[in-house]
C-alpha positions as CSV (number, residue, x, y, z in Angstrom):
1,M,6.7,-8.3,-20.5
2,M,6.0,-11.8,-20.8
3,I,9.0,-12.1,-18.6
4,A,6.9,-10.0,-15.9
5,V,3.9,-12.2,-16.1
6,G,5.8,-15.5,-15.9
7,L,7.8,-14.5,-13.3
8,T,4.8,-13.0,-11.3
9,A,3.3,-16.3,-11.6
10,L,6.0,-17.9,-10.5
11,F,5.9,-15.8,-7.1
12,A,2.7,-15.9,-6.5
13,L,2.7,-20.3,-6.9
14,A,6.0,-20.3,-4.3
15,A,3.7,-17.9,-2.0
16,I,0.7,-20.3,-2.2
17,A,3.5,-23.4,-1.9
18,A,4.7,-21.3,1.2
19,L,1.8,-20.5,2.7
20,G,0.3,-24.0,2.0
21,T,3.3,-25.9,3.8
22,L,3.1,-23.2,6.6
23,G,-0.8,-24.7,7.3
24,L,0.1,-28.0,7.0
25,S,2.8,-27.9,9.7
26,I,0.4,-25.7,12.1
27,A,-2.2,-28.2,11.7
28,A,0.2,-31.3,12.4
29,A,1.5,-29.6,15.5
30,L,-1.3,-28.2,17.0
31,P,-2.6,-32.0,18.1
32,R,1.2,-32.5,19.5
33,I,0.3,-29.5,21.4
34,A,-2.3,-30.4,23.1
35,G,-1.0,-33.8,24.0
36,I,2.0,-32.0,25.7
37,K,0.0,-29.1,27.2
38,A,-2.5,-31.9,28.8
39,A,0.5,-34.0,30.0
40,L,1.8,-30.9,31.5
41,A,-1.6,-30.4,33.1
42,D,-1.2,-34.2,34.5
43,C,2.1,-33.9,36.0
44,P,2.0,-33.8,40.0
45,Q,5.6,-32.5,40.3
46,T,5.9,-28.9,39.4
47,R,7.8,-26.0,40.5
48,E,7.1,-22.5,40.4
49,L,10.1,-20.1,39.7
50,R,9.8,-16.3,40.3
51,F,12.2,-13.6,40.0
52,T,12.6,-9.9,39.8
53,I,14.9,-7.8,37.8
54,R,16.5,-4.9,39.8
55,E,18.3,-3.0,37.4
56,I,19.4,-3.3,33.6
57,T,22.2,-1.4,32.3
58,V,22.8,-1.0,29.0
59,S,26.4,0.3,27.7
60,P,27.3,2.4,24.1
61,R,28.5,-1.1,22.7
62,H,26.8,-4.2,24.3
63,G,23.2,-4.3,25.9
64,Q,24.0,-6.0,29.1
65,V,22.2,-6.9,32.1
66,A,24.0,-6.2,35.4
67,S,23.1,-6.9,38.7
68,L,20.4,-9.6,38.0
69,P,19.6,-11.5,41.0
70,V,17.8,-14.2,40.5
71,R,15.7,-15.7,44.0
72,I,14.5,-19.6,43.5
73,K,11.5,-20.0,46.2
74,P,11.1,-23.5,46.2
75,L,7.5,-24.9,46.3
76,A,6.6,-27.2,49.2
77,L,5.7,-30.8,47.8
78,P,3.6,-33.3,49.4
79,Q,5.8,-35.8,50.8
80,P,5.2,-39.5,49.9
81,L,3.6,-41.9,52.4
82,R,5.7,-44.0,53.5
83,A,5.0,-48.4,53.7
84,A,4.4,-49.8,56.8
85,A,7.3,-51.9,58.5
């Protein structure tokens, strides 16, 4: 009986410690994620890629994607101004 109570208390403390560590990790990561998002929003040279999945074929042994053409359309970026000679 005492062993069961002791193990329950041990598992409860381990769960509390794990949740606390997870919470601290997320709290430390959120400002960094916000900084990365801001840096990406300020970046003028971004490229948009689009693709279409035409067909997905699944075999009994291995799930494989067959016939997947990826067509990349480059985004027209404005050309930088040249210095006057």
